[in-house]
N, C-alpha and C positions, 0 to 999 in steps of 0.2 A: 920271453913272451913277445917282445916287439918283433923279433925275426919271424915268429909264427904268424903274427897278425899281418905282416907284409906279404908273406907267402900265400896266406889265405885270401888276401885282397886281390892278388893276381890270379889265383886259381878259380875264383868264383865271380869274376867280372860279369856283369849282365847289363842289358839295356833297360830303359824305363818301360814298365808294362802297359803302355798305351800305344796303339797303332791303328791306323785306319787306311784302307786301300793301299797297303804296303808301305805307308809312311809312318816311321817311328817318331813319337813326340820328342822334340829337341830339348824339353825340360824348361823352356822359357814361357812366361805368362803373357797374357794380353797381346799387344801388337807385335811382340817378338815371337809368339808361338807359331809353329808351322801347322798346327791343327786348331785354328781359331773357332771352327764350328763346334768344338767340344769345350772350349774355354778352360783347359787344364791349367792349374797353378798350385804351387806348394802352399799348404795351409797350416801345417803343424810339423814340428821337428820331433826327434826322439828326446826323451829325458824329462826333466822337471819343467814342463811347459805350462801347467795349469794346476791350481789348487783343487780342481774338480775331481782329480783322481784320488781314489781311496788307498791305492798302493803307492809305490815309490815314484811313479812317473809314467809317461807315455811310452808304450813299448814298440812303437814303429814310427814310420813317417806317413803323413797324410797328404794326398793330392786331391784337391777339390776340382770339380768339373760339372758340366751340364748333365742332366739326367740321361742315363743309358749310354754313357761314354764306353766304347769298347775296351775291355781289359784282356790283355794277351799274356802268354807265357814269355817271360824275359829271357829264358834259356830253356833247354830241354828239361822236362819235368815229369816225375811220376806223380799222378794224381792220387793222393792217399785218401782224402775225404772230401766230399761235397756236402755241406751242411745247410739245412734250411732252418733258420732260427729267427725269433723275433727279439732276442736280447743279445747283449755282448757284441760280437762281430756281425750279427745279423746273418744274412745269407752269405756264406763264404766258402772259399776253397783252401784246403791245406795240401801242400805238395812238397815233394823232395827233389833235390837236384841229383845229378849223377855223382858218384863217389869221386873224391880226389885224394891221391896219395901224397903225403908230405912227411918226410923224415920217418918213414916206416909206419906211419899211422894213417888210418882211413877216415876221412871226414866227409860229411854231406850237410847241406843246408835244408832246413824246413822253412818254407815260405807260406805266409798267410795272406790271402787277398780278401779283405773284409768289406762289408756293407754293400753287397751287390744286389741288383734288382732281379737278375736272371742268370742262372748257371747253365751253360750249354755243353759242358763236357761231363763225362762220367768218371767215377772213381775206379781205381784198379787198372789204369792204362798209362803208358808213356805218351806224352805229346811233345811235338817239336817246338823249338823256339818260334814265336810268332803265332802259335795256335790260339784262337779265340777261346778264352775261359768263360766269359760272361759279360754282362753289361752293368755299369755302375749305378748306384742309387744311394739311399740313406737308411737302409734297413738296420735293425738292431739298435745299439746304444750310439746314436749319431744325431748331430744337430744340423746336418746339411749333406748334400750329395758329395761324396768323397770316397776315395780308395784308402783303406788302411793297409799299408804294406809292412809286414813284420818278418824278421828273420831270426831263426834260432840255429845254433851250430851244434851238430852232433858228432861224436867221435865213436867209432866202433870198438868193441872190446869182446872178450870171450863169451860174455853172456848176452850180447846183442849190441846195444849202443847206449850212450849216456850223453846228456847235455854238457857241453864244455863250460857254459856259463850258467850259474844259478844265482839269480839276484831278484830284487823286488820289481824289476821291469818285466815280469813274467818270463824270465830266463832268456830274454831277447838281447840283441846288441844293436848299436848304432850303425846303420848301413850307408849313411850319407856322407859322401866325400866332403861336401861343403861344411858338414857339421863338426869337423875336427876342432877340438878345443872347447866345444860347448859341454862336453860330458867329462866328468872327472876321470882321468885315465886310470887312476889307481883303483877305482871302484867299479866302473862300467867299461865294458869292452867296446872299442871303436874299430870296426873293420870296414873301410870304405869300399863299397861294391858298385854303387850306382853313380852315374856320371857327374862330374863337377860342373853343373850348369844351374845351380839353384839361385833363383832370385824371386822374391815374393813381390806382389804389387806394392806393398808398403816400402820395401827396400828400394824399388825402382823410383818411386815418387821421391823418396828421400835423396837418392843419388842425383836426381834432376836438380834439386835445390842446393846441394852442397857444393862448395868450392874446393876442388881437390888440389893437392900439392904435387908438384913435379919434382921427383927426387932421383938420386942415383946411389946405388950400393955396389961398390966395385965397378963391374961392367954392366950390371943390371939396372935398368931404368923403370920407374914405377910412377903411377898416379895413385896417391894415397887419399883415401876417404877416412878421416879420423873418427867420424861419428859411427860409421858402420864397421870400422876396422877392416877395410878391404884394401888390398894393394893390387892394382891392375898393372900387370907386367907388360911393358911395351916390347913387342917381340922382335921387330926388325926395322931396318932403316926406312923402308917405304911407309910403314905404319907411323914411325916417328915424324917423318916429314908431313904426313897428313895431319897429325895432331898439332904440330907446330903451326900449320896454316890456320888451325882452328883456335889458336891463341893460348896454348898452354905455356908458352915461353920458350926461349931459345936455349937457355942453360939450366940444367937441373941443379937442385941443392944437394950437395953430398951429405949423406947420413951413414951411420954405422951399420944399421940393419933394419929389417922390417919385422922383427919379432913381435908376435901378438896380432899380426894381421893375417887374414885369409888371402892367399895369393891366387889371383885369377888371371890367366893369360888373355889379354885382349884379342889376340888373334883367333881365339876360339869363340869369341863373342862379337863377331864382326858387326852385327846389327846394333849391338849395344852402344857403339860409338855414336850412332845416329840419335838414339833415344836420350843419351846423355848430353847431346848438343855439343860434342867436342869438335 
């Protein structure tokens, strides 16, 4: 099953479904965001995140934002349903991806975009990546303006198609790369599809306050945050020299491994260096 999960994660990679004037959201909140006018930020993860849920947990990931943030197709999609509801997902879009063949079987994703203010596309048509689906709001079962993004995996068979995962999270799976390790792997599926850029406001505030450790594992060097269990991988000599100028120390402490930490390459988080004060 691990091999299948890896192949699926490569086959269905997608961008985050927020774009304005041709600029895709970079996934970072606050002063790190490239779309500050919409104030997008991660507000809830997949899984056992709140006792408010009457079923087994939260079936998607939530992105909070300002009212009427533009929501777009993160990949080419078949628009299956557009639903106007005052309960549950509120006004929402249900769509299918293109089919992907893996080891002789045909898979496709069902994506749900929930809690919209206005839906601007129609059901029964293909739309290209980046096509505007609608504008965000807080319709349905919601406590604030946010997008509920949910993924379900289908596999085709002789009688049509069936859900690959059937569980208490409404048959959904964890799509978030940064979420690996938060969901019990033997019980819930984790297939990372959306980019590894997740930092919430609370996490960034905590990172500012924490004193990280400079370590080395073999040839790989890291800054470790023990409270958040994040290992920032130092990617190159130029980056290392910059960090040393900022006072991380000249010699790293050798350790055996960084097991249990979420590894984040600092080179992909160039502005994160500034916000951490490194």
